[in-house]
N, C-alpha and C positions, 0 to 999 in steps of 0.2 A: 693356954692361948687358944682363942677361938678364931678360926679362919672361915670366911664366907667367900665362895667363888662364883662369880657371875660369868658364865660361859665356860664350858668344860670340853672344848675342842682340843686340838693338839697342844697348844701352849698352856692353856688352863689345866689340862690333864697332866702335862709333864710336871707342872709345879705341884699339883696334888700328889703325884707319885713321889716326887722328891721329898715333900714334907712328911708323907707317911713313912718313908724309909729313914729319915734323919730326925724327925720330931714326932715320934709315934704317940706322944701324949696330947698332941693338939686335937681339938675338937673341930671337925670340918663339916660345913654344910655347903651344898652346891645347888645351882640352878642352871638349866639350859632348856631352851624351847624344845629341844629334842632330848627327852628324858633319858633314853638309853645311854647317852654319853655320861650322865651322872651315875647311872647304875653300874657302869663299868668299874667303879672304884668302891670295893667293899669298905665299909666303915664311914663312907661319906653319906650324910643324910640329905635326901632331896627335900628342898624347902623353898617355897615361893619367897621372892625377895621382899614382898610387902610385910612379911612377918619377921624379918631378920632383927628388927629393933624392938619387938614387942616385949621380950623377956630380957635375957642377958644379951647385950649388944656385942657384936663381933669386935675383936681387937684389930683385925685386918679384913678389909674387903678387897678382894682381887677382882679387878675389872678386866676381863679377858674376852670381850666381844669386839667385833670388827668396828673400825672407826666410823663407817657409814651408818651404823645403827646405834651408835653410842648415845645420842640424845634421847632416842626413844627408850632404850634400855634403862637409862638412869632416871627417867621421868617418874618412875614409881617410888623413888626415894624422896621423902618429904622432910626427914630429919636425920641428924647424925648425933654422935656424942663426942665428948672430949677424949674418950678412950679409943675411938675408932680412927684408924689410918686407912685412907682410900688409896689403893695402889693400881695404877693404870699401866697396861703394857701395850697400849695402842700407839702405833707410830704416828708422829705428826700432830697429835692432839696435845696442845700446850697446857700448862698449869692454869693459865688464865681462862682458857676455854672450859677446862674441867671444873673450875670454880663456878662458872656460869651454869653448869649442868647439875652440880651437886648441891645439897642443902647448904645454906649459909653457914659459914664458919668451919666447913669441913677441912680437915687436914689431909693433904694430898701428896702422893709420891708418884712421879713418872719413872717407869722402868723400861729399858730397851734390852730384852733378853735375846737369845737366838736359839735356833732349833736344836743344837746339841744339848739343850736342857732335857731332851727326851732320854738321854743316857747319862745325865748328871755332869755334863761337861760344858755347860753354858758359859758364855762371857756376857755378863749383864752390866749395864750402867744405870745409875739412878740419880734423880735430882729431887729435892724436897721443896715444898711450899714454905713460905716464911713463917707460918704458924706452927710448923713441926718442931718437936723437941728432940733432945738426945735420946729419950726413951722411944720415940717414934723411929728414929734412925736405927736403933738396936733391933726393933721389930722387923724392919724391912731387910736388914742384914741377915737376920736369922732365916727369913724366908728365902732370900737369894742364895745363901750358903747351901741350902738344901738341893740346889740344881747346878752348882758350879762356882765359878769365881765372879767377883763383882768389883766395880769401882764407882766412886761418886764423882759427878761432873756438874758444872754449872749448866743451867738449862740450854743456853745458847750453843752448847757443844753436842746436844743430843742428836742433831741431824748428822753430824760427823760420825757419831757412834753408829748410827744406822748404816752409813756408808762402809765403815770398816768391819764391824762385827755383826751387826744386824743382818745385812745382806751377804757378809763375807763367806759363810759356808758355801753359797752357790758358786763363788769364784773358785774355791778350793776343789769342789766337785768337778768343775770344768777342767782344772789343772790335772787332777787325778785321771779323769777320762782321757785327756790328751796324752798323758804319759803312757797309759796302758796301750792306747792305739798306736803310739809311736813304737812301743815294744813289739807289737804285732807286726808292724811294717819291717822292723829290724830282724824279725825271725822267731819271736817267742809265741807260744800258744797264748790265747787271750787270758785264760784263767791265771796262768803264771805271771803274765805281764801285769794284770790287775793287782795280784798279790804283792808284787815288787813295788808297784806305784803307791799303793796304800801304805805299806810299811815304811817306805822311804819318806813320805810326807809326815807320818807319825814320828819317825825317828828324827827328822830334821827339826820339826817343831819342838820336840823335847830337848834337843841340843841347845836351841836358843833359850828355852825356858830354864834349863838347869845350869848351863854354863854362864848365863848372863852376858855372854859376848855378843857384840853386834853381828847381825847377819853377814855383813861384808867381811868381817874377820873370819867367821866360820867358812864362808865361801872361799876365801883365799887359801885356807888350809886344805881344801879339796883340789885346788887348781895347781897343777904342775906346769911349768913353762912349756908351751908347745904341746901339751897333752890333750887328752880327750875332753876333759871338763872345760878347759880354756876354750877349745874349739866350740863346744856346745853352748857355753855362756855367750860367746860372740854371736852365735846364731840366734840366741834368744834376744839379745840387744838389737840385732838387725831386724828381727821380726816384730819388734815393738812391744814385747811382753810387759816390760816395766811401765811404759806409758799407758798401755791398755788397762792394766790393773789400777793405776792411779786414776785414770779416767772413769773406771767403773765405780770407784769409791766416791769421787766428786759428783758423778751423775746420780748415784743413789742418794747422796746427801741433799742434792738439789731437789730431787723428787720428793724426798721426805718433807722438806720445807714447803714445797708446793701443796702437798696433801694437807699440811697444817693450816 
């Protein structure tokens, strides 16, 4: 499998790292206007995009440039092949817009990953253009499996994915920070409070993932009548935590739609 990466910043680099660790036989070429970003990855050959289709065409082209420079970055491509799947990770750029920027007949996949891709724990969602085949879907699944978990969604749901998982890590970082600071106020040293907060979030998430129980069921198992947790959950509801998180998701989804 040959992978060509356009843009080797945080997300492009995270995907390169994942592919190299899980699919070591893949041949990877990369390009970034700041060449040292490509040179960070041993085994990745720096190559100008204009030459990507001169000999053996790539099976996957990962488009990992910022949305505002997408048009300019893709203007160098004048042809594609039936074997090539173009994979964009730009938020808000629709399949229709990508079709207008890429060579006629290009097969396209939109992906919304998130930053835990840097440690192989991404949650990604993808959608495919109508010309894509089952073989193309297998290609993108192999790519995304190298950085974490993934789901397929219809394109109209991509903005919602941005709101939940694309921007979601930032919400959880805020929750962790607040838990640790609350621990300090309650009397813990900061380092210990942070350790408790981080592991509590990890453990709670794994409980939901592994037990398959609804969060409400798991929460009820922690709450004793009149106990500390019941009092704390009441304070969270009074403080509007649930509504704030829901508003964060819908606001991010709305902004994603606006950017598109």
